[in-house]
N, C-alpha and C positions, 0 to 999 in steps of 0.2 A: 475180590474183583472191583475195580474201581467204576465212577458214575459211568462215565462215558462207552467204555466196553459195556455196561449195560443195557445203556439207554441203545448200542446198537444192536445186541440182540434181539430185543423187542423190535426195532425197527427190521429186522430177518424177522423172526418169527410175524408181523406184521404183514411182509408182501411175499411167505410163503404161504400165507394164509390165505393172504388174494391171489395166489396163484391156484390152488386147489378152489376157491370159490369161484373162479375164473372158468373153470371145468364143466361148470354146472350149465354152462351153455351149450353145450354137446345134446344136455338133456331136456330139452323146453317142451312145453306141454302142446301137444298136437292139437289143428284146429276144433276137433270132436271136444277138449275142454271145455273150447266157448261154450257149447252149445249144450253143455248138462244144464239141469234145473239143482241150480245151487241152492243152498237154504238161506235165511234172508240174513243169518249174522255171519256169511260172509266177507269175507275183510273185501276192498277194492284194489285191482290190479296194483295202484299206485303205492300203495300200505308196503309193497312185498319187499323193494328199495330198500327203503329206507330200514325196516326191521332186522333183515337179514342182514345188512351191512353193520348193524350194530350186535349181530349173533358172533358175526366172523373178527371182527374186532375183539370182544371179549374169549373168543376161543383162542385168540393168536396173545392175549395178556393174559390169559388162567396157562398157557404152553409157556408163554417166557417166565413165570411165578413155578412155573412145577421144575423148568430146567435151573432155574438157579438154586434150586435145591437137589438134595444128593438120596432123592428116594428113586430108585434104577425103576419101578414096579407102577409109580404111579408117570413119569416119561415114557414108557413102554405104552402104559394105558393110554396118553395122551396121542400119541404116534398114531396107535392102532385107530383111536375113532376119527382120525385127521383124513385117516385112506379110508 
């Protein structure tokens, strides 16, 4: 596989995972979540966007690397965990 095609596939994986990540907007916590008594070690709300963005980017890169491989069972597992 050429390098250009390989990097194009990485872009496809990043786009696919981004679409799945955006579906999380449908499941935002309700107002009751803000009123919970949370432990002191609960991270601040502003930290969730960069952390989850990094996690989803790593999921996309892992999928790209798995699909460059010929292991069918790994591909099936990656697709299952995405959905």
